[in-house]
N, CA, C and O atoms as a Tinker XYZ file with bonds, in Angstrom:
   480  protein
     1  N      0.732000   -1.234000   -0.290000    73     2
     2  CA    -0.763000    0.046000    0.117000    64     1     3
     3  C      0.893000    1.666000   -0.165000    63     2     4     5
     4  O      1.909000    1.706000    0.530000    81     3
     5  N      0.651000    2.392000   -0.999000    73     3     6
     6  CA     1.457000    3.362000   -0.822000    64     5     7
     7  C      1.179000    3.993000   -0.041000    63     6     8     9
     8  O      0.510000    3.324000    0.747000    81     7
     9  N      1.325000    5.446000    0.440000    73     7    10
    10  CA     1.233000    6.375000    1.732000    64     9    11
    11  C     -0.482000    7.010000    1.726000    63    10    12    13
    12  O     -1.414000    7.071000    2.528000    81    11
    13  N     -0.221000    7.397000    0.356000    73    11    14
    14  CA    -1.289000    8.279000   -0.324000    64    13    15
    15  C     -2.865000    7.290000    0.094000    63    14    16    17
    16  O     -3.961000    7.834000    0.236000    81    15
    17  N     -2.616000    5.737000    0.234000    73    15    18
    18  CA    -3.805000    5.598000   -0.731000    64    17    19
    19  C     -4.176000    5.053000    0.636000    63    18    20    21
    20  O     -4.835000    4.060000    0.942000    81    19
    21  N     -3.555000    6.000000    1.394000    73    19    22
    22  CA    -4.146000    5.160000    3.075000    64    21    23
    23  C     -6.171000    6.306000    3.210000    63    22    24    25
    24  O     -7.196000    6.030000    3.833000    81    23
    25  N     -5.901000    7.219000    2.500000    73    23    26
    26  CA    -6.199000    8.649000    3.348000    64    25    27
    27  C     -7.487000    8.260000    2.272000    63    26    28    29
    28  O     -7.291000    7.521000    1.308000    81    27
    29  N     -8.784000    8.839000    2.563000    73    27    30
    30  CA    -9.595000    8.719000    1.167000    64    29    31
    31  C     -9.531000   10.421000    0.670000    63    30    32    33
    32  O     -8.852000   11.248000    1.279000    81    31
    33  N    -10.153000   10.662000   -0.227000    73    31    34
    34  CA   -10.094000   12.102000   -0.998000    64    33    35
    35  C    -10.722000   12.828000   -0.276000    63    34    36    37
    36  O    -11.437000   12.331000    0.594000    81    35
    37  N    -10.601000   14.582000   -0.480000    73    35    38
    38  CA   -10.880000   15.407000    0.067000    64    37    39
    39  C    -12.710000   15.431000   -0.088000    63    38    40    41
    40  O    -13.067000   15.207000   -1.245000    81    39
    41  N    -13.738000   15.643000    0.804000    73    39    42
    42  CA   -15.429000   15.766000    0.473000    64    41    43
    43  C    -15.845000   16.422000    1.703000    63    42    44    45
    44  O    -15.205000   16.577000    2.743000    81    43
    45  N    -16.548000   16.636000    1.525000    73    43    46
    46  CA   -17.388000   17.115000    2.281000    64    45    47
    47  C    -18.122000   16.512000    3.352000    63    46    48    49
    48  O    -19.075000   15.864000    2.919000    81    47
    49  N    -17.950000   16.489000    5.308000    73    47    50
    50  CA   -19.465000   16.245000    6.262000    64    49    51
    51  C    -20.344000   16.218000    6.445000    63    50    52    53
    52  O    -21.043000   17.207000    6.226000    81    51
    53  N    -20.663000   15.507000    6.766000    73    51    54
    54  CA   -22.599000   15.929000    7.483000    64    53    55
    55  C    -23.130000   15.457000    8.754000    63    54    56    57
    56  O    -23.869000   14.515000    9.037000    81    55
    57  N    -22.426000   16.568000    9.604000    73    55    58
    58  CA   -23.389000   16.151000   10.363000    64    57    59
    59  C    -24.487000   15.622000   10.509000    63    58    60    61
    60  O    -25.116000   15.650000    9.450000    81    59
    61  N    -25.311000   14.895000   11.760000    73    59    62
    62  CA   -26.611000   14.248000   11.869000    64    61    63
    63  C    -27.028000   13.506000   13.093000    63    62    64    65
    64  O    -26.097000   12.852000   13.563000    81    63
    65  N    -28.018000   13.423000   13.672000    73    63    66
    66  CA   -28.094000   12.930000   14.764000    64    65    67
    67  C    -28.344000   11.162000   14.623000    63    66    68    69
    68  O    -28.369000   11.069000   13.396000    81    67
    69  N    -28.482000   10.151000   14.996000    73    67    70
    70  CA   -28.845000    8.517000   15.154000    64    69    71
    71  C    -28.611000    8.308000   16.574000    63    70    72    73
    72  O    -27.722000    8.758000   17.297000    81    71
    73  N    -29.808000    7.361000   16.888000    73    71    74
    74  CA   -29.573000    6.579000   18.299000    64    73    75
    75  C    -28.933000    4.939000   17.490000    63    74    76    77
    76  O    -29.285000    4.153000   16.611000    81    75
    77  N    -27.780000    5.131000   18.496000    73    75    78
    78  CA   -26.802000    4.265000   18.675000    64    77    79
    79  C    -26.732000    3.304000   19.553000    63    78    80    81
    80  O    -26.590000    3.751000   20.691000    81    79
    81  N    -26.806000    1.223000   19.438000    73    79    82
    82  CA   -26.368000    1.425000   21.016000    64    81    83
    83  C    -25.730000    1.695000   21.687000    63    82    84    85
    84  O    -24.833000    2.299000   21.100000    81    83
    85  N    -25.529000    1.650000   22.785000    73    83    86
    86  CA   -24.381000    2.237000   24.132000    64    85    87
    87  C    -23.251000    0.815000   23.610000    63    86    88    89
    88  O    -22.215000    0.958000   22.961000    81    87
    89  N    -23.790000   -0.428000   24.086000    73    87    90
    90  CA   -22.735000   -0.923000   23.858000    64    89    91
    91  C    -21.842000   -0.201000   22.683000    63    90    92    93
    92  O    -20.845000    0.520000   22.730000    81    91
    93  N    -22.573000   -0.669000   21.702000    73    91    94
    94  CA   -22.042000   -0.054000   20.555000    64    93    95
    95  C    -20.965000    0.872000   20.306000    63    94    96    97
    96  O    -19.789000    1.040000   19.985000    81    95
    97  N    -21.649000    1.180000   20.515000    73    95    98
    98  CA   -20.854000    3.371000   20.559000    64    97    99
    99  C    -19.247000    3.097000   21.780000    63    98   100   101
   100  O    -18.145000    3.453000   21.363000    81    99
   101  N    -19.385000    2.466000   23.184000    73    99   102
   102  CA   -18.559000    2.041000   23.814000    64   101   103
   103  C    -17.084000    1.300000   23.341000    63   102   104   105
   104  O    -15.967000    1.528000   23.805000    81   103
   105  N    -17.370000    0.581000   22.533000    73   103   106
   106  CA   -16.754000   -0.655000   21.622000    64   105   107
   107  C    -15.831000    0.630000   20.814000    63   106   108   109
   108  O    -14.604000    0.721000   20.866000    81   107
   109  N    -16.688000    1.505000   20.126000    73   107   110
   110  CA   -16.129000    2.021000   18.536000    64   109   111
   111  C    -15.035000    3.364000   19.572000    63   110   112   113
   112  O    -13.983000    3.635000   18.993000    81   111
   113  N    -15.310000    4.303000   21.286000    73   111   114
   114  CA   -14.652000    4.236000   21.547000    64   113   115
   115  C    -13.554000    3.609000   22.418000    63   114   116   117
   116  O    -12.383000    3.948000   22.583000    81   115
   117  N    -13.978000    3.013000   22.717000    73   115   118
   118  CA   -12.301000    2.172000   23.467000    64   117   119
   119  C    -11.198000    1.353000   22.162000    63   118   120   121
   120  O     -9.982000    1.296000   22.346000    81   119
   121  N    -11.756000    0.865000   21.091000    73   119   122
   122  CA   -11.070000    1.261000   20.191000    64   121   123
   123  C    -10.206000    2.388000   19.268000    63   122   124   125
   124  O     -9.226000    1.990000   18.639000    81   123
   125  N    -10.579000    3.712000   19.216000    73   123   126
   126  CA   -10.785000    4.808000   19.374000    64   125   127
   127  C     -9.822000    5.568000   20.120000    63   126   128   129
   128  O     -9.109000    6.465000   19.669000    81   127
   129  N     -9.856000    5.155000   21.256000    73   127   130
   130  CA    -8.207000    5.379000   22.337000    64   129   131
   131  C     -7.090000    4.299000   22.474000    63   130   132   133
   132  O     -5.920000    4.684000   22.456000    81   131
   133  N     -7.301000    3.312000   22.575000    73   131   134
   134  CA    -5.957000    2.179000   22.867000    64   133   135
   135  C     -5.920000    1.424000   21.869000    63   134   136   137
   136  O     -5.849000    0.236000   22.187000    81   135
   137  N     -5.942000    1.642000   20.687000    73   135   138
   138  CA    -6.380000    0.575000   19.166000    64   137   139
   139  C     -5.749000    1.337000   17.824000    63   138   140   141
   140  O     -4.600000    1.342000   17.383000    81   139
   141  N     -7.190000    2.094000   17.271000    73   139   142
   142  CA    -6.739000    2.417000   16.118000    64   141   143
   143  C     -6.412000    3.644000   16.076000    63   142   144   145
   144  O     -6.807000    4.213000   17.094000    81   143
   145  N     -5.517000    4.769000   14.904000    73   143   146
   146  CA    -5.683000    6.561000   15.485000    64   145   147
   147  C     -6.805000    6.750000   14.300000    63   146   148   149
   148  O     -6.797000    6.420000   13.114000    81   147
   149  N     -7.527000    7.253000   14.914000    73   147   150
   150  CA    -8.995000    7.086000   14.665000    64   149   151
   151  C     -9.704000    8.421000   15.289000    63   150   152   153
   152  O     -9.077000    9.378000   15.746000    81   151
   153  N    -10.948000    8.323000   15.232000    73   151   154
   154  CA   -11.533000    8.825000   15.610000    64   153   155
   155  C    -13.554000    8.441000   15.503000    63   154   156   157
   156  O    -13.847000    8.987000   14.439000    81   155
   157  N    -14.975000    7.771000   16.126000    73   155   158
   158  CA   -15.062000    7.225000   15.947000    64   157   159
   159  C    -16.276000    7.437000   15.657000    63   158   160   161
   160  O    -17.281000    6.749000   15.830000    81   159
   161  N    -16.027000    9.009000   14.945000    73   159   162
   162  CA   -16.802000    9.429000   13.839000    64   161   163
   163  C    -16.082000    8.620000   12.382000    63   162   164   165
   164  O    -16.854000    8.083000   11.587000    81   163
   165  N    -15.072000    8.603000   12.212000    73   163   166
   166  CA   -14.511000    8.279000   11.412000    64   165   167
   167  C    -14.178000    6.498000   11.253000    63   166   168   169
   168  O    -13.576000    6.034000   10.285000    81   167
   169  N    -14.771000    5.560000   12.550000    73   167   170
   170  CA   -14.783000    4.307000   12.268000    64   169   171
   171  C    -16.056000    4.252000   12.133000    63   170   172   173
   172  O    -16.417000    3.114000   11.831000    81   171
   173  N    -16.890000    4.990000   12.227000    73   171   174
   174  CA   -18.780000    4.951000   12.240000    64   173   175
   175  C    -18.584000    4.971000   10.303000    63   174   176   177
   176  O    -19.071000    4.288000    9.403000    81   175
   177  N    -17.560000    6.202000   10.349000    73   175   178
   178  CA   -18.298000    5.991000    8.740000    64   177   179
   179  C    -17.468000    4.653000    7.929000    63   178   180   181
   180  O    -17.970000    4.096000    6.953000    81   179
   181  N    -16.158000    4.266000    8.500000    73   179   182
   182  CA   -15.360000    2.582000    7.939000    64   181   183
   183  C    -16.840000    2.147000    7.604000    63   182   184   185
   184  O    -17.292000    1.872000    6.492000    81   183
   185  N    -17.587000    2.149000    9.002000    73   183   186
   186  CA   -18.522000    0.770000    9.327000    64   185   187
   187  C    -19.340000    0.848000    8.382000    63   186   188   189
   188  O    -19.561000   -0.218000    7.807000    81   187
   189  N    -20.104000    2.137000    7.857000    73   187   190
   190  CA   -21.200000    2.221000    7.027000    64   189   191
   191  C    -20.012000    2.539000    5.863000    63   190   192   193
   192  O    -20.095000    1.628000    5.039000    81   191
   193  N    -19.463000    3.021000    5.668000    73   191   194
   194  CA   -18.403000    2.555000    3.743000    64   193   195
   195  C    -18.445000    0.760000    3.372000    63   194   196   197
   196  O    -18.954000    0.237000    2.380000    81   195
   197  N    -17.718000    0.064000    4.549000    73   195   198
   198  CA   -17.877000   -1.162000    3.958000    64   197   199
   199  C    -18.726000   -2.520000    3.708000    63   198   200   201
   200  O    -18.443000   -3.546000    3.089000    81   199
   201  N    -20.164000   -2.029000    4.614000    73   199   202
   202  CA   -21.671000   -2.759000    4.729000    64   201   203
   203  C    -21.988000   -2.165000    3.446000    63   202   204   205
   204  O    -21.994000   -1.140000    2.764000    81   203
   205  N    -22.394000   -4.085000    3.549000    73   203   206
   206  CA   -23.110000   -4.572000    2.184000    64   205   207
   207  C    -24.250000   -4.524000    2.514000    63   206   208   209
   208  O    -24.346000   -5.215000    3.528000    81   207
   209  N    -25.424000   -4.007000    2.189000    73   207   210
   210  CA   -26.816000   -5.283000    2.742000    64   209   211
   211  C    -27.226000   -6.363000    2.023000    63   210   212   213
   212  O    -27.607000   -7.341000    2.668000    81   211
   213  N    -27.236000   -6.421000    0.592000    73   211   214
   214  CA   -26.686000   -7.296000    0.109000    64   213   215
   215  C    -28.648000   -7.526000   -0.083000    63   214   216   217
   216  O    -29.484000   -6.735000    0.356000    81   215
   217  N    -28.869000   -8.501000   -0.660000    73   215   218
   218  CA   -30.684000   -9.750000   -0.215000    64   217   219
   219  C    -31.203000   -9.886000    0.504000    63   218   220   221
   220  O    -32.411000   -9.649000    0.504000    81   219
   221  N    -30.225000  -10.575000    1.999000    73   219   222
   222  CA   -30.471000  -11.187000    2.762000    64   221   223
   223  C    -31.050000   -9.362000    4.285000    63   222   224   225
   224  O    -30.681000   -8.366000    3.663000    81   223
   225  N    -31.281000   -9.179000    4.805000    73   223   226
   226  CA   -31.605000   -7.918000    5.495000    64   225   227
   227  C    -31.598000   -8.725000    7.528000    63   226   228   229
   228  O    -32.498000   -9.423000    7.996000    81   227
   229  N    -30.171000   -8.239000    8.340000    73   227   230
   230  CA   -30.247000   -8.926000    9.173000    64   229   231
   231  C    -30.792000   -8.068000   10.242000    63   230   232   233
   232  O    -29.919000   -7.244000   10.515000    81   231
   233  N    -31.997000   -7.860000   11.077000    73   231   234
   234  CA   -31.625000   -7.474000   12.019000    64   233   235
   235  C    -31.185000   -7.760000   13.718000    63   234   236   237
   236  O    -31.945000   -8.544000   14.285000    81   235
   237  N    -30.643000   -7.495000   14.119000    73   235   238
   238  CA   -29.832000   -7.594000   15.304000    64   237   239
   239  C    -31.321000   -7.336000   16.625000    63   238   240   241
   240  O    -32.064000   -6.385000   16.868000    81   239
   241  N    -31.192000   -8.588000   17.132000    73   239   242
   242  CA   -31.823000   -8.545000   18.366000    64   241   243
   243  C    -31.155000   -7.787000   19.556000    63   242   244   245
   244  O    -30.093000   -8.090000   20.098000    81   243
   245  N    -31.826000   -6.937000   19.804000    73   243   246
   246  CA   -31.157000   -5.784000   21.067000    64   245   247
   247  C    -30.942000   -7.024000   22.736000    63   246   248   249
   248  O    -31.698000   -7.877000   23.202000    81   247
   249  N    -29.824000   -6.620000   23.089000    73   247   250
   250  CA   -29.550000   -6.928000   23.996000    64   249   251
   251  C    -30.019000   -6.312000   25.178000    63   250   252   253
   252  O    -29.708000   -5.153000   25.455000    81   251
   253  N    -30.736000   -6.998000   25.884000    73   251   254
   254  CA   -32.083000   -6.828000   27.667000    64   253   255
   255  C    -31.805000   -5.886000   28.214000    63   254   256   257
   256  O    -30.631000   -6.087000   27.906000    81   255
   257  N    -31.753000   -4.990000   28.766000    73   255   258
   258  CA   -31.428000   -3.888000   29.289000    64   257   259
   259  C    -30.157000   -3.169000   28.347000    63   258   260   261
   260  O    -29.014000   -3.229000   28.801000    81   259
   261  N    -30.371000   -2.586000   27.208000    73   259   262
   262  CA   -29.391000   -2.286000   25.756000    64   261   263
   263  C    -30.414000   -1.450000   26.005000    63   262   264   265
   264  O    -31.595000   -1.694000   26.250000    81   263
   265  N    -29.369000    0.353000   25.847000    73   263   266
   266  CA   -30.538000    1.814000   25.321000    64   265   267
   267  C    -29.692000    2.107000   24.509000    63   266   268   269
   268  O    -28.515000    1.863000   24.245000    81   267
   269  N    -31.069000    3.063000   23.928000    73   267   270
   270  CA   -30.370000    3.157000   22.408000    64   269   271
   271  C    -29.399000    5.127000   22.817000    63   270   272   273
   272  O    -28.803000    4.657000   23.786000    81   271
   273  N    -29.240000    5.620000   22.812000    73   271   274
   274  CA   -28.853000    6.802000   23.170000    64   273   275
   275  C    -27.848000    7.471000   21.889000    63   274   276   277
   276  O    -26.874000    7.184000   21.193000    81   275
   277  N    -29.320000    9.091000   22.252000    73   275   278
   278  CA   -28.892000    9.557000   20.305000    64   277   279
   279  C    -27.659000   10.106000   20.699000    63   278   280   281
   280  O    -27.245000   10.741000   21.668000    81   279
   281  N    -27.303000    9.763000   19.883000    73   279   282
   282  CA   -25.664000   10.657000   19.418000    64   281   283
   283  C    -25.654000   11.687000   18.376000    63   282   284   285
   284  O    -26.671000   11.614000   17.686000    81   283
   285  N    -24.630000   12.881000   17.930000    73   283   286
   286  CA   -24.731000   13.291000   17.189000    64   285   287
   287  C    -23.219000   12.813000   16.378000    63   286   288   289
   288  O    -22.064000   13.035000   16.742000    81   287
   289  N    -23.893000   11.824000   14.726000    73   287   290
   290  CA   -22.695000   11.169000   14.098000    64   289   291
   291  C    -22.201000   13.033000   12.752000    63   290   292   293
   292  O    -22.914000   14.026000   12.603000    81   291
   293  N    -20.771000   12.739000   12.088000    73   291   294
   294  CA   -20.744000   13.424000   11.583000    64   293   295
   295  C    -19.733000   12.011000   10.725000    63   294   296   297
   296  O    -18.806000   11.387000   11.243000    81   295
   297  N    -20.307000   11.824000    9.296000    73   295   298
   298  CA   -20.374000   11.586000    8.174000    64   297   299
   299  C    -19.566000   11.978000    6.371000    63   298   300   301
   300  O    -19.870000   12.865000    5.575000    81   299
   301  N    -18.879000   11.280000    6.308000    73   299   302
   302  CA   -18.061000   11.782000    4.597000    64   301   303
   303  C    -20.252000   11.586000    4.081000    63   302   304   305
   304  O    -21.150000   10.861000    4.508000    81   303
   305  N    -20.197000   12.429000    3.264000    73   303   306
   306  CA   -21.513000   13.493000    2.335000    64   305   307
   307  C    -22.129000   12.031000    1.434000    63   306   308   309
   308  O    -23.254000   11.536000    1.352000    81   307
   309  N    -20.813000   11.665000    0.851000    73   307   310
   310  CA   -21.156000   10.056000   -0.493000    64   309   311
   311  C    -21.271000    8.583000    1.030000    63   310   312   313
   312  O    -21.288000    7.483000    0.479000    81   311
   313  N    -21.334000    8.457000    2.473000    73   311   314
   314  CA   -22.064000    7.433000    2.738000    64   313   315
   315  C    -23.188000    7.627000    3.727000    63   314   316   317
   316  O    -23.778000    6.754000    4.363000    81   315
   317  N    -23.441000    9.379000    3.744000    73   315   318
   318  CA   -25.104000    9.421000    3.810000    64   317   319
   319  C    -26.230000    9.234000    2.747000    63   318   320   321
   320  O    -27.373000    8.778000    2.727000    81   319
   321  N    -25.369000    9.796000    1.888000    73   319   322
   322  CA   -26.185000    9.361000    0.336000    64   321   323
   323  C    -26.389000    8.063000    0.610000    63   322   324   325
   324  O    -27.532000    7.708000    0.897000    81   323
   325  N    -25.490000    7.261000    0.580000    73   323   326
   326  CA   -25.665000    6.047000    0.880000    64   325   327
   327  C    -26.525000    4.745000    2.060000    63   326   328   329
   328  O    -26.890000    3.570000    2.020000    81   327
   329  N    -26.503000    6.113000    3.188000    73   327   330
   330  CA   -27.251000    5.345000    4.423000    64   329   331
   331  C    -29.574000    5.794000    3.586000    63   330   332   333
   332  O    -30.713000    5.344000    3.705000    81   331
   333  N    -28.745000    7.008000    2.800000    73   331   334
   334  CA   -30.224000    7.046000    2.295000    64   333   335
   335  C    -31.092000    6.367000    0.943000    63   334   336   337
   336  O    -32.256000    6.587000    0.611000    81   335
   337  N    -30.053000    5.452000    0.296000    73   335   338
   338  CA   -30.489000    5.184000   -0.620000    64   337   339
   339  C    -30.443000    4.151000    0.045000    63   338   340   341
   340  O    -31.398000    3.661000   -0.558000    81   339
   341  N    -30.150000    3.287000    0.840000    73   339   342
   342  CA   -30.717000    1.846000    1.578000    64   341   343
   343  C    -31.643000    1.793000    2.423000    63   342   344   345
   344  O    -32.144000    0.752000    2.847000    81   343
   345  N    -32.157000    3.715000    2.959000    73   343   346
   346  CA   -33.280000    3.909000    4.133000    64   345   347
   347  C    -34.567000    3.137000    2.662000    63   346   348   349
   348  O    -35.419000    2.296000    2.946000    81   347
   349  N    -34.460000    3.435000    1.893000    73   347   350
   350  CA   -34.977000    3.394000    0.747000    64   349   351
   351  C    -35.782000    2.059000    0.677000    63   350   352   353
   352  O    -36.872000    1.577000    0.988000    81   351
   353  N    -34.543000    1.737000    0.057000    73   351   354
   354  CA   -34.614000   -0.490000   -0.450000    64   353   355
   355  C    -35.190000   -0.626000    0.124000    63   354   356   357
   356  O    -36.352000   -0.877000   -0.195000    81   355
   357  N    -34.652000   -0.535000    1.783000    73   355   358
   358  CA   -34.984000   -2.317000    2.189000    64   357   359
   359  C    -36.257000   -1.208000    2.987000    63   358   360   361
   360  O    -37.074000   -1.989000    3.475000    81   359
   361  N    -36.924000    0.959000    3.430000    73   359   362
   362  CA   -37.662000    1.029000    4.154000    64   361   363
   363  C    -36.986000    0.727000    6.189000    63   362   364   365
   364  O    -37.772000   -0.021000    6.770000    81   363
   365  N    -36.026000    1.102000    6.925000    73   363   366
   366  CA   -35.077000    0.723000    8.152000    64   365   367
   367  C    -34.703000    1.892000    7.981000    63   366   368   369
   368  O    -34.174000    2.342000    6.964000    81   367
   369  N    -34.953000    2.455000    8.960000    73   367   370
   370  CA   -34.564000    3.686000   10.084000    64   369   371
   371  C    -32.787000    3.922000   10.202000    63   370   372   373
   372  O    -32.066000    3.363000   11.028000    81   371
   373  N    -32.163000    5.290000    8.717000    73   371   374
   374  CA   -30.550000    5.497000    9.607000    64   373   375
   375  C    -30.586000    4.711000   10.810000    63   374   376   377
   376  O    -30.248000    3.527000   10.807000    81   375
   377  N    -31.033000    5.397000   11.980000    73   375   378
   378  CA   -30.473000    4.963000   12.791000    64   377   379
   379  C    -29.476000    3.694000   13.074000    63   378   380   381
   380  O    -28.289000    3.645000   13.398000    81   379
   381  N    -30.812000    2.330000   12.723000    73   379   382
   382  CA   -31.198000    1.194000   12.180000    64   381   383
   383  C    -29.753000    0.544000   11.455000    63   382   384   385
   384  O    -28.673000    0.023000   11.730000    81   383
   385  N    -30.445000    0.911000   10.544000    73   383   386
   386  CA   -28.824000    1.021000    9.405000    64   385   387
   387  C    -27.201000    1.314000    9.378000    63   386   388   389
   388  O    -26.385000    0.680000    8.709000    81   387
   389  N    -26.935000    2.364000   10.212000    73   387   390
   390  CA   -25.623000    2.652000   11.062000    64   389   391
   391  C    -25.848000    1.370000   12.047000    63   390   392   393
   392  O    -25.378000    0.437000   11.395000    81   391
   393  N    -26.179000    1.010000   12.902000    73   391   394
   394  CA   -26.361000    0.269000   14.196000    64   393   395
   395  C    -25.543000   -0.838000   13.243000    63   394   396   397
   396  O    -24.347000   -1.056000   13.048000    81   395
   397  N    -26.881000   -1.472000   12.708000    73   395   398
   398  CA   -26.265000   -2.951000   11.781000    64   397   399
   399  C    -24.938000   -3.562000   11.561000    63   398   400   401
   400  O    -24.363000   -4.630000   11.769000    81   399
   401  N    -24.634000   -1.976000   10.858000    73   399   402
   402  CA   -23.635000   -1.430000    9.818000    64   401   403
   403  C    -21.837000   -1.492000   10.853000    63   402   404   405
   404  O    -20.722000   -1.972000   10.653000    81   403
   405  N    -22.534000   -0.676000   11.962000    73   403   406
   406  CA   -21.747000   -0.694000   13.209000    64   405   407
   407  C    -20.909000   -2.168000   14.174000    63   406   408   409
   408  O    -19.855000   -2.251000   14.804000    81   407
   409  N    -21.810000   -2.961000   13.919000    73   407   410
   410  CA   -22.215000   -4.225000   14.800000    64   409   411
   411  C    -21.192000   -5.034000   13.434000    63   410   412   413
   412  O    -20.038000   -5.398000   13.665000    81   411
   413  N    -21.915000   -5.230000   11.918000    73   411   414
   414  CA   -20.649000   -5.595000   11.492000    64   413   415
   415  C    -19.355000   -5.772000   10.841000    63   414   416   417
   416  O    -18.592000   -6.601000   10.344000    81   415
   417  N    -19.625000   -3.805000   11.278000    73   415   418
   418  CA   -17.518000   -3.870000   11.334000    64   417   419
   419  C    -16.992000   -4.787000   12.570000    63   418   420   421
   420  O    -16.192000   -5.719000   12.484000    81   419
   421  N    -17.643000   -4.291000   13.759000    73   419   422
   422  CA   -16.885000   -5.216000   15.114000    64   421   423
   423  C    -16.796000   -6.279000   14.597000    63   422   424   425
   424  O    -15.708000   -6.842000   14.471000    81   423
   425  N    -18.072000   -6.854000   14.130000    73   423   426
   426  CA   -17.618000   -8.914000   14.700000    64   425   427
   427  C    -16.897000   -8.710000   13.404000    63   426   428   429
   428  O    -16.202000   -9.724000   13.335000    81   427
   429  N    -16.526000   -7.615000   11.772000    73   427   430
   430  CA   -15.345000   -8.469000   11.347000    64   429   431
   431  C    -13.809000   -7.624000   11.813000    63   430   432   433
   432  O    -12.852000   -7.954000   11.112000    81   431
   433  N    -13.497000   -6.527000   12.976000    73   431   434
   434  CA   -12.739000   -6.508000   12.996000    64   433   435
   435  C    -12.097000   -7.162000   13.968000    63   434   436   437
   436  O    -10.910000   -7.486000   14.001000    81   435
   437  N    -13.416000   -7.442000   15.206000    73   435   438
   438  CA   -12.684000   -8.484000   16.273000    64   437   439
   439  C    -11.901000   -9.753000   15.693000    63   438   440   441
   440  O    -10.835000  -10.203000   16.114000    81   439
   441  N    -13.074000  -10.465000   14.085000    73   439   442
   442  CA   -12.303000  -11.362000   13.290000    64   441   443
   443  C    -11.264000  -11.528000   13.029000    63   442   444   445
   444  O    -10.709000  -12.486000   13.568000    81   443
   445  N    -10.790000  -11.008000   12.445000    73   443   446
   446  CA    -9.732000  -10.616000   11.857000    64   445   447
   447  C     -8.487000  -10.670000   12.801000    63   446   448   449
   448  O     -7.416000  -11.219000   12.544000    81   447
   449  N     -8.919000   -9.813000   14.261000    73   447   450
   450  CA    -8.105000   -9.943000   15.663000    64   449   451
   451  C     -8.173000  -11.259000   16.231000    63   450   452   453
   452  O     -7.861000  -11.381000   17.416000    81   451
   453  N     -8.465000  -12.074000   15.694000    73   451   454
   454  CA    -7.868000  -13.597000   16.397000    64   453   455
   455  C     -7.963000  -13.873000   15.854000    63   454   456   457
   456  O     -8.412000  -14.973000   16.174000    81   455
   457  N     -7.895000  -13.810000   14.365000    73   455   458
   458  CA    -7.637000  -14.968000   12.724000    64   457   459
   459  C     -5.097000  -14.146000   13.565000    63   458   460   461
   460  O     -4.173000  -14.776000   14.079000    81   459
   461  N     -5.218000  -13.032000   13.267000    73   459   462
   462  CA    -3.939000  -12.534000   13.181000    64   461   463
   463  C     -3.494000  -13.319000   14.897000    63   462   464   465
   464  O     -2.463000  -13.978000   14.758000    81   463
   465  N     -3.801000  -13.349000   15.741000    73   463   466
   466  CA    -3.174000  -13.596000   16.631000    64   465   467
   467  C     -3.331000  -15.057000   17.185000    63   466   468   469
   468  O     -3.078000  -15.416000   18.335000    81   467
   469  N     -3.775000  -15.798000   16.195000    73   467   470
   470  CA    -3.464000  -17.766000   15.695000    64   469   471
   471  C     -2.191000  -17.747000   15.348000    63   470   472   473
   472  O     -1.121000  -18.206000   15.747000    81   471
   473  N     -2.826000  -16.727000   14.024000    73   471   474
   474  CA    -1.493000  -16.450000   13.603000    64   473   475
   475  C     -0.130000  -16.566000   13.376000    63   474   476   477
   476  O      0.517000  -16.996000   12.421000    81   475
   477  N      0.392000  -15.756000   15.225000    73   475   478
   478  CA     1.886000  -15.755000   15.839000    64   477   479
   479  C      1.843000  -17.474000   16.348000    63   478   480
   480  O      2.819000  -17.978000   16.903000    81   479
């Protein structure tokens, strides 16, 4: 990978409010604080960017006692457009799409870390 391939092309960032599950947000804060050189907003943006819904929609059951907290998030304009397109196509709220993409992204992140640990 070339050094400049590590960065996105400049684009406008959009500020929106979304209800995010507390455990998902806490996990993102932990990763941003101790593991990766990225903000929580950039981690959310990256999770949504990589997320592909496909034909099979997976809605996760929320853990008992888990609450959603309204958060202000900032994502790239192209990512917000992607969310809007998925909202229209699947009839799922943007907040739910964000939670699904974060959960999917965290699952992939955790699996990759497990695979790397096995190789060592």
